[in-house]
Every structure is written in C-alpha cells, then in structure tokens.
C-alpha positions in Angstrom: 8.9 13.6 -20.4 9.7 11.3 -17.7 7.2 12.2 -14.3 9.7 11.9 -11.2 7.9 12.0 -7.9 9.8 12.0 -4.3 8.2 10.7 -1.5 10.0 12.9 1.7 9.6 12.9 5.3 10.3 16.4 7.4 12.6 14.1 9.9 14.1 11.5 7.1 17.8 12.5 7.7 19.1 11.5 3.8 15.9 13.7 2.5 17.8 16.5 1.6 20.5 14.4 -0.6 17.5 12.8 -2.7 16.0 16.3 -3.3 19.3 17.6 -4.0 20.4 14.7 -6.5 17.3 15.5 -8.3 17.1 19.0 -8.7 20.7 19.2 -9.8 19.6 16.6 -12.6 16.9 18.6 -13.5 19.5 21.2 -14.7 20.8 18.2 -17.2 17.9 16.5 -18.2 14.0 17.1 -19.0 11.5 15.9 -16.4 8.7 16.4 -14.4 9.2 16.7 -10.8 7.3 17.2 -7.4 8.0 16.4 -3.9 5.1 14.8 -1.9 5.2 14.5 1.7 4.9 11.3 3.3 2.9 12.5 6.4 0.4 14.2 4.3 -2.8 12.5 2.7 -1.5 12.1 -0.5 1.7 11.1 0.4 -0.1 8.0 2.7 -1.9 7.3 -0.4 1.3 7.0 -3.1 3.0 4.8 -0.3 0.3 2.8 -0.1 0.1 2.4 -3.9 3.8 1.5 -4.0 4.1 -0.4 -0.8 6.7 2.2 0.5 7.8 1.5 3.8 11.4 3.8 3.7 12.0 7.7 2.2 13.5 8.9 0.2 11.6 7.0 -2.1 11.6 7.8 -5.8 8.9 6.6 -8.0 9.4 7.2 -12.0 6.8 6.9 -14.5 4.1 5.5 -12.0 6.9 3.3 -10.8 8.8 2.7 -7.5 12.1 2.7 -8.6 14.7 3.9 -5.6 14.2 3.6 -1.6 17.1 5.4 -0.4 19.2 8.1 -2.0 20.1 6.7 -5.4 23.9 7.2 -6.4 24.1 10.0 -9.2 24.9 7.4 -12.1 21.9 5.3 -10.9 19.4 8.0 -11.3 20.7 9.5 -14.6 20.2 5.4 -16.1 17.1 5.5 -15.3 16.5 8.8 -16.7 18.1 7.9 -19.9 16.1 4.8 -20.5 12.8 7.0 -20.2 14.0 9.7 -22.0 12.4 9.6 -25.8 15.1 10.4 -28.3 15.5 13.6 -30.2 14.3 13.4 -34.2 
C-alpha cells in the first residue's frame, strides 16, 4: 500500500485543492495518507530532507513526486504504479 504525505501550509491557496484531490482518490484507491503542515518541526524536517521549496508537495513512498496540485490523471497514474497487483 502506498504511503502519501502531503506537505501543506495554512496560508497556501492551492493546498485545499491538493487535499481534496488526495481525499477523493482514497475512495477509489487504498493508500495511507497524512497531511503535514510545513510550518511544524516535522514539516520542516520533511521539506529539508526532500528539498521542498513550495507547497503543496506530495511525497509518495518517501519520494517527492509532485509539487503543486497534480492533475487527477497524473495522481492516479502515480498511485497505479505503486499498487501491488491483487493475487
């Protein structure tokens, strides 16, 4: 199951759209999801580790995958690449 971390900021105008997208995709796909405020210590550590300079930023399985709001198609494609086939 993929692990999605979304780095956000309370002052970010695009972050609500990114949050909404990932929450909608959780209905269709099984993945763990967490939102991290970039102004917190945890958020700063993640941003430094992944060289994040803008939010929203999506980290999938420990890898910075999107900066900004991804298209639904791009987000689904990234998830499908991480999904294990059902046996």
